[in-house]
C-alpha positions as CSV (number, residue, x, y, z in Angstrom):
1,M,-14.1,-30.7,28.2
2,A,-13.3,-29.3,24.6
3,E,-12.8,-25.7,24.0
4,I,-13.3,-23.5,20.8
5,V,-10.4,-21.1,20.0
6,R,-11.8,-18.6,17.1
7,M,-10.0,-15.9,14.8
8,P,-9.6,-13.3,16.8
9,K,-10.2,-9.8,16.0
10,L,-7.0,-7.7,16.3
11,S,-8.4,-4.6,14.9
12,D,-10.9,-2.3,15.1
13,T,-11.1,-2.6,10.8
14,M,-10.3,-6.5,10.7
15,T,-12.5,-8.5,9.2
16,D,-10.7,-11.7,8.3
17,G,-7.1,-12.9,9.5
18,T,-4.3,-15.5,7.6
19,V,-2.4,-18.0,9.7
20,A,1.3,-16.3,8.7
21,A,2.8,-19.3,11.4
22,W,1.5,-22.0,13.9
23,H,4.2,-22.2,17.0
24,K,2.4,-25.0,18.4
25,K,1.2,-28.6,16.4
26,V,-1.5,-30.8,17.0
27,G,-0.9,-33.1,20.1
28,D,1.1,-30.5,22.1
29,K,0.3,-29.5,25.4
30,V,-0.3,-25.6,25.6
31,K,-0.5,-23.4,28.7
32,S,-2.5,-19.8,28.4
33,G,-0.3,-17.4,28.0
34,E,1.9,-19.5,25.4
35,L,2.7,-18.2,21.8
36,L,0.2,-20.0,19.9
37,A,0.4,-18.4,16.3
38,E,1.0,-15.7,14.1
39,I,-2.0,-13.9,12.7
40,E,-1.7,-11.5,9.3
41,T,-4.7,-9.1,9.9
42,D,-5.2,-6.1,7.4
43,K,-2.6,-4.0,9.7
44,A,0.1,-6.3,10.6
45,T,1.3,-9.4,11.5
46,M,0.8,-9.6,15.3
47,E,1.3,-12.6,17.9
48,F,-1.8,-14.5,19.2
49,E,-1.5,-16.1,22.5
50,S,-3.3,-19.0,24.0
51,Y,-5.7,-17.9,26.5
52,V,-7.0,-21.7,27.4
53,D,-5.0,-24.8,29.0
54,G,-4.8,-28.1,27.3
55,I,-3.6,-30.6,24.5
56,L,-4.1,-28.8,21.1
57,L,-6.8,-31.3,19.3
58,Y,-7.1,-29.8,15.8
59,I,-6.0,-27.1,13.5
60,G,-8.8,-25.6,11.5
61,V,-6.5,-23.2,9.5
62,Q,-3.7,-24.1,8.0
63,K,-0.6,-21.5,7.3
64,G,-0.7,-19.5,5.0
65,E,-5.2,-19.7,4.8
66,T,-7.6,-17.0,5.4
67,V,-11.0,-16.9,7.0
68,A,-13.2,-14.9,8.5
69,V,-13.2,-13.5,11.9
70,D,-15.1,-15.8,14.8
71,A,-14.5,-18.9,12.8
72,L,-12.8,-22.0,13.8
73,L,-9.0,-21.7,14.7
74,A,-7.9,-24.6,17.0
75,V,-9.6,-26.9,19.4
76,F,-8.2,-27.7,22.9
77,G,-9.0,-30.3,25.2
78,K,-8.0,-33.6,27.2
79,E,-5.7,-35.9,25.6
80,G,-7.8,-38.5,23.7
81,E,-11.0,-36.6,23.5
82,D,-13.0,-37.0,20.2
83,V,-13.9,-33.5,19.3
84,S,-15.3,-34.7,15.6
85,A,-18.8,-33.8,16.5
86,I,-17.1,-29.8,16.9
87,V,-15.8,-29.9,14.4
88,A,-18.6,-31.1,12.2
89,A,-21.0,-28.8,13.8
90,E,-18.6,-25.9,12.9
91,G,-18.9,-26.8,9.3
92,A,-14.6,-27.5,9.1
93,A,-13.0,-29.9,7.6
94,P,-12.3,-33.2,9.7
95,A,-9.6,-33.8,11.4
96,A,-6.3,-35.2,9.8
97,K,-5.7,-38.7,11.0
98,E,-3.0,-39.8,13.8
99,E,-1.2,-42.4,11.0
100,A,-0.7,-40.0,8.2
101,P,0.8,-36.5,9.7
102,V,3.9,-36.8,7.3
103,A,1.4,-36.4,4.3
104,A,-0.5,-33.8,5.8
105,A,2.5,-31.5,7.0
106,P,3.7,-30.8,3.7
107,A,0.5,-29.3,2.6
108,P,0.9,-25.6,3.7
109,K,4.1,-25.4,2.1
110,A,2.6,-25.4,-1.2
111,S,0.4,-22.5,0.0
112,V,0.6,-19.5,-2.6
113,A,0.5,-17.1,0.3
114,E,3.8,-18.4,1.7
115,A,5.5,-17.1,-1.4
116,P,4.6,-15.1,-4.7
117,K,4.5,-17.5,-7.8
118,A,5.8,-16.3,-11.0
119,V,3.5,-17.2,-13.9
120,V,4.5,-17.8,-17.7
121,S,2.1,-17.0,-19.9
122,Q,1.2,-19.7,-22.4
123,A,0.3,-16.8,-25.0
124,P,3.9,-17.2,-27.0
125,V,3.1,-21.4,-27.0
126,A,-0.4,-20.5,-28.7
127,A,0.7,-18.1,-31.1
128,A,3.4,-20.8,-32.3
129,N,1.0,-22.9,-33.0
130,A,-1.8,-21.0,-34.4
131,P,-1.3,-19.9,-38.3
132,A,0.0,-16.0,-38.5
133,A,-2.1,-13.2,-39.5
134,A,-0.9,-12.9,-43.1
135,P,1.6,-9.9,-43.5
136,V,1.2,-7.4,-46.2
137,P,3.7,-7.6,-48.9
138,F,5.5,-4.8,-49.7
139,N,6.0,-6.1,-53.5
140,D,3.4,-7.8,-55.0
141,G,4.2,-7.0,-58.7
142,R,7.7,-6.9,-60.2
143,M,10.2,-7.0,-57.6
144,R,13.4,-5.3,-58.2
145,V,16.2,-7.1,-56.2
146,S,20.1,-7.0,-56.8
147,P,21.6,-10.1,-57.4
148,L,23.3,-10.6,-53.9
149,A,20.4,-9.9,-52.1
150,K,18.4,-12.0,-53.9
151,K,21.1,-15.0,-53.4
152,L,21.4,-13.7,-49.5
153,A,17.7,-14.4,-49.3
154,E,17.5,-17.6,-51.0
155,D,20.1,-18.8,-48.7
156,K,18.2,-17.8,-45.5
157,G,15.0,-18.8,-47.2
158,L,13.3,-14.9,-46.7
159,P,10.4,-14.2,-48.9
160,L,11.6,-11.2,-51.2
161,Q,8.2,-9.9,-51.6
162,Y,7.5,-8.7,-47.9
163,I,11.1,-6.9,-47.8
164,P,10.8,-3.2,-48.2
165,G,13.6,-1.8,-50.9
166,S,15.3,1.0,-49.4
167,G,17.8,1.3,-52.8
168,D,16.8,3.3,-56.2
169,G,13.0,2.9,-56.9
170,G,12.3,0.3,-54.6
171,R,15.0,-1.7,-55.2
172,I,16.2,-4.5,-52.7
173,V,19.5,-4.5,-52.0
174,R,21.7,-6.3,-49.2
175,R,21.2,-3.6,-46.8
176,D,17.4,-4.4,-47.0
177,V,18.1,-8.1,-46.4
178,D,20.0,-7.8,-43.0
179,A,17.6,-5.2,-42.0
180,F,14.8,-7.9,-42.4
181,M,16.3,-10.5,-40.9
182,A,18.0,-8.2,-37.3
183,G,14.3,-7.1,-37.2
184,A,12.9,-10.8,-37.2
185,S,15.4,-11.6,-34.4
186,V,14.9,-9.1,-32.3
187,Q,10.7,-9.6,-32.6
188,S,11.9,-13.5,-31.7
189,A,13.6,-12.8,-29.0
190,S,11.4,-10.1,-27.3
191,A,7.9,-11.7,-27.9
192,V,7.7,-13.7,-24.4
193,E,4.9,-12.7,-22.3
194,S,5.2,-13.2,-18.9
195,Y,3.8,-11.8,-15.6
196,T,3.8,-12.6,-11.6
197,E,0.9,-13.0,-9.7
198,E,0.7,-12.8,-6.0
199,N,-2.0,-13.3,-3.4
200,V,-3.2,-9.8,-1.9
201,S,-2.5,-9.5,1.3
202,Q,-4.7,-9.0,4.2
203,M,-3.6,-5.2,4.4
204,R,-4.6,-4.8,0.9
205,K,-7.6,-6.0,0.7
206,T,-8.2,-3.8,3.6
207,I,-7.1,-0.3,2.0
208,A,-8.9,-1.2,-1.2
209,R,-12.5,-2.1,0.7
210,R,-12.1,1.1,3.1
211,L,-10.4,3.3,0.4
212,A,-13.2,2.7,-1.8
213,E,-16.1,3.2,0.3
214,S,-14.8,6.2,1.1
215,K,-14.6,7.4,-2.0
216,F,-17.6,6.5,-3.4
217,T,-20.1,6.8,-0.2
218,A,-18.6,10.2,1.1
219,P,-18.4,13.2,-1.5
220,H,-15.0,14.4,-1.8
221,F,-14.2,17.8,-2.5
222,Y,-10.1,19.7,-3.0
223,L,-8.9,22.9,-1.4
224,T,-5.2,23.5,-2.4
225,M,-3.0,26.5,-1.3
226,E,0.7,27.2,-1.7
227,I,2.4,27.8,1.6
228,N,5.9,30.4,1.4
229,M,8.2,28.4,3.3
230,G,11.3,30.6,3.2
231,R,10.8,31.2,7.4
232,A,10.1,27.4,7.9
233,V,13.4,26.7,6.1
234,E,15.3,29.0,8.5
235,A,13.5,28.4,11.7
236,R,14.1,24.2,11.1
237,A,17.6,25.0,10.0
238,A,17.8,27.2,13.5
239,M,16.4,24.5,15.5
240,N,18.4,22.0,14.4
241,A,21.9,23.9,15.1
242,A,21.1,24.6,18.5
243,T,19.5,21.7,19.3
244,G,21.3,18.9,18.0
245,S,18.2,17.4,16.7
246,K,16.8,16.6,13.3
247,V,13.5,18.0,13.0
248,S,11.8,17.8,9.7
249,F,9.0,19.7,8.1
250,N,7.0,16.9,8.5
251,D,7.2,17.3,11.9
252,M,6.4,20.5,11.5
253,V,3.4,20.2,9.4
254,I,2.0,17.8,11.9
255,K,2.4,20.1,14.6
256,A,0.9,23.3,12.8
257,T,-1.8,21.7,11.7
258,S,-2.6,20.2,14.9
259,L,-2.8,23.6,16.3
260,A,-4.8,24.7,13.8
261,L,-7.4,21.8,14.0
262,K,-7.7,23.3,17.6
263,Q,-8.8,26.2,16.2
264,H,-11.5,25.1,13.9
265,P,-13.3,21.7,15.1
266,K,-15.2,21.4,12.4
267,V,-12.2,20.3,10.2
268,N,-11.4,17.7,13.0
269,S,-14.6,15.9,12.8
270,S,-16.0,13.0,11.5
271,W,-19.6,11.6,10.1
272,Q,-21.7,9.4,12.2
273,G,-24.6,8.8,10.3
274,D,-27.0,10.5,12.7
275,T,-24.3,12.5,14.0
276,I,-21.5,14.9,13.3
277,R,-18.7,14.2,15.9
278,Y,-16.6,17.4,16.6
279,N,-13.8,16.1,18.4
280,H,-11.9,18.6,21.2
281,H,-8.5,16.6,21.0
282,V,-6.2,16.0,17.8
283,H,-4.7,12.5,17.3
284,M,-3.1,13.0,14.4
285,G,-2.8,10.2,12.1
286,V,0.4,10.1,9.7
287,A,0.3,7.8,6.6
288,V,3.4,5.5,6.8
289,A,4.8,3.9,3.1
290,V,5.0,-0.2,3.7
291,E,5.8,-2.8,1.3
292,E,2.1,-3.9,1.7
293,G,0.7,-0.7,1.2
294,L,0.1,1.9,4.0
295,L,-0.6,2.2,7.5
296,V,-1.4,5.1,9.5
297,P,-0.4,5.1,13.1
298,V,-1.3,7.8,15.3
299,V,0.3,10.6,17.5
300,R,-2.2,11.2,20.5
301,F,-2.9,14.8,21.2
302,A,0.0,15.9,18.7
303,D,-1.2,19.6,19.3
304,T,0.4,19.2,23.3
305,K,3.9,18.0,22.2
306,T,7.1,19.3,21.4
307,L,8.5,19.0,17.6
308,A,11.0,16.8,18.8
309,Q,8.7,14.2,20.6
310,I,7.1,14.5,17.5
311,N,10.0,13.3,15.5
312,Q,10.7,10.9,17.9
313,E,7.4,9.0,17.7
314,V,6.8,9.4,14.1
315,K,10.4,7.7,13.7
316,T,9.6,5.0,15.8
317,F,6.1,4.3,14.5
318,A,7.4,4.5,11.4
319,E,10.4,1.7,12.5
320,K,7.6,-0.5,13.8
321,A,5.3,-0.4,10.7
322,K,8.1,-1.5,8.5
323,S,9.1,-4.5,10.8
324,K,5.1,-5.1,11.1
325,K,5.1,-4.8,14.7
326,L,2.5,-1.9,15.4
327,Q,-0.2,-2.9,17.7
328,P,-3.8,-1.8,17.4
329,S,-3.2,0.8,20.2
330,D,-0.7,2.7,17.5
331,W,-3.0,2.9,14.7
332,E,-6.4,3.5,16.4
333,G,-8.3,6.8,16.8
334,N,-7.3,9.7,14.3
335,T,-9.3,12.7,14.2
336,F,-7.4,13.6,11.3
337,T,-4.8,12.3,8.6
338,I,-1.7,13.8,7.0
339,S,-0.1,12.3,3.9
340,N,3.3,13.8,2.7
341,L,4.5,12.4,-0.4
342,G,7.2,15.3,-1.2
343,M,10.3,13.1,0.3
344,F,9.6,11.6,-3.2
345,G,9.3,15.0,-5.5
346,I,5.7,15.1,-5.7
347,E,5.0,18.3,-5.9
348,E,1.1,17.9,-5.4
349,F,-1.8,15.8,-5.3
350,T,-4.7,14.6,-3.6
351,A,-5.5,12.0,-1.2
352,I,-8.5,10.4,0.0
353,V,-10.2,10.8,3.0
354,N,-9.4,8.2,5.7
355,P,-12.2,7.1,7.5
356,P,-13.6,7.7,10.1
357,D,-11.5,11.3,9.5
358,A,-13.7,14.1,7.6
359,C,-10.2,15.2,6.3
360,I,-7.1,14.4,4.9
361,L,-4.2,16.7,4.4
362,A,-1.7,16.0,1.1
363,V,1.6,17.8,1.3
364,G,3.9,18.1,-1.8
365,A,7.8,18.9,-1.9
366,I,9.4,21.9,-1.0
367,R,10.1,23.7,-4.3
368,E,12.8,26.6,-4.7
369,V,11.3,29.3,-7.1
370,P,11.1,32.6,-7.7
371,V,8.9,34.5,-5.5
372,V,7.5,38.2,-4.9
373,K,9.0,39.7,-1.7
374,N,8.7,44.0,-1.2
375,G,7.9,44.4,-4.9
376,M,11.5,42.4,-6.0
377,V,11.8,38.9,-7.3
378,V,13.9,37.0,-5.1
379,P,14.8,33.1,-4.4
380,G,12.0,31.4,-2.0
381,H,10.7,28.4,-0.8
382,T,7.1,27.5,-1.6
383,M,5.3,23.8,-0.9
384,K,1.3,23.1,-1.9
385,L,-0.9,21.2,0.6
386,T,-4.3,19.9,-0.6
387,L,-6.9,19.5,1.7
388,S,-9.5,16.3,1.0
389,C,-13.3,17.0,2.7
390,D,-16.2,14.9,3.4
391,H,-18.4,17.3,1.9
392,R,-21.3,15.7,4.2
393,V,-19.0,17.2,7.2
394,V,-17.0,20.2,5.9
395,D,-18.2,23.0,3.8
396,G,-15.9,25.3,1.7
397,A,-15.5,28.0,3.7
398,S,-14.5,25.9,6.7
399,G,-11.9,24.2,4.8
400,S,-10.8,27.6,3.6
401,A,-10.2,28.9,7.0
402,F,-8.4,26.2,8.1
403,L,-6.2,26.5,5.5
404,Q,-5.8,30.1,6.4
405,T,-4.6,29.1,9.9
406,L,-2.4,26.6,8.9
407,K,-0.5,28.8,6.3
408,A,-0.1,32.0,8.8
409,M,1.7,29.3,11.2
410,L,4.1,27.5,8.6
411,E,4.8,30.9,7.1
412,E,5.4,32.5,10.4
413,P,7.0,29.4,12.9
414,V,6.9,31.6,15.6
415,L,3.0,31.4,15.9
416,M,3.1,27.7,16.8
417,F,5.2,28.2,20.1
418,I,2.7,31.5,21.2
């Protein structure tokens, strides 16, 4: 009896998927556990293994095509079994006939999703064929022009009335004709409109949908605080010199934030509609930029881990994210999120709350600036943090108290180890 395989839900936020590649073709015998296809989700491209045994009789989604979760992906059965009724009941396209496999095979290669296609605008052609707007003449009365400029313009077929003169009394001289010719050449060489279009990836679609929902349904407010990072700079240098490790400032922010959240559970929370969930554990989401957008792998129980452990885990997640090897277990369950753009030189920014979290912390660059210490102006290091809060869950006082605790830990790093 034929069995239907549907588009799997490979992440908690996945609503549809794109087939990145098929590893089996119609007519192949497939065993349970064998790699069947690669599915692009909103988070990563993941391998999908068959969970049935049989002959692959029908492929419902071609390479590069996108369908909703639970849509017909493939049909398995016995050799020669007729699955047309099943396909028709699912509302899918009829299976290709066996005598025309060659004609059907090239179709996926033409998919736009497989490679971005450059599109050159037809606007220049239309502009060339359409009558141009009449230019305003500079000389609509008696013209003053030098004999050389007049002859040069006549030879080149240039309209003297549209050439501005720079000589005495507005007289047109040779340099004016040369300038007019140069300007026309530059304009014609640069007046080509062009653009490139790319299909929106599943990841980008999900980012757009979820962050739009967050921005327009969660009432955001923002709290910014400047941190004196002088002691943190010294502590990091001492730790790395003593241990040979490469602990980053981001690792220190993750650790300090995690410990501060344990003291302020109202910030480590989420809006559930009829209830507010206050998390007693800290699963820290760390935003990682990839080519298609942004991924947020999760450092679990971050408050219990050492700086070295956090450093190694974040590095591993970054490598997996860029190679599209993150698994659902890597990105699910965050209770709070940190987004750090300091390494790009961004001094201060506001981030959009990452659902289901109630807050996200935006981390800016550490700047070397004059600071007042013991009544004296001395060189120092400062960093700005901005906490974006869902006002349905977190109030200004709660967010401010959390930032005060975080500030104390970063300005006196020894507090993280007590």
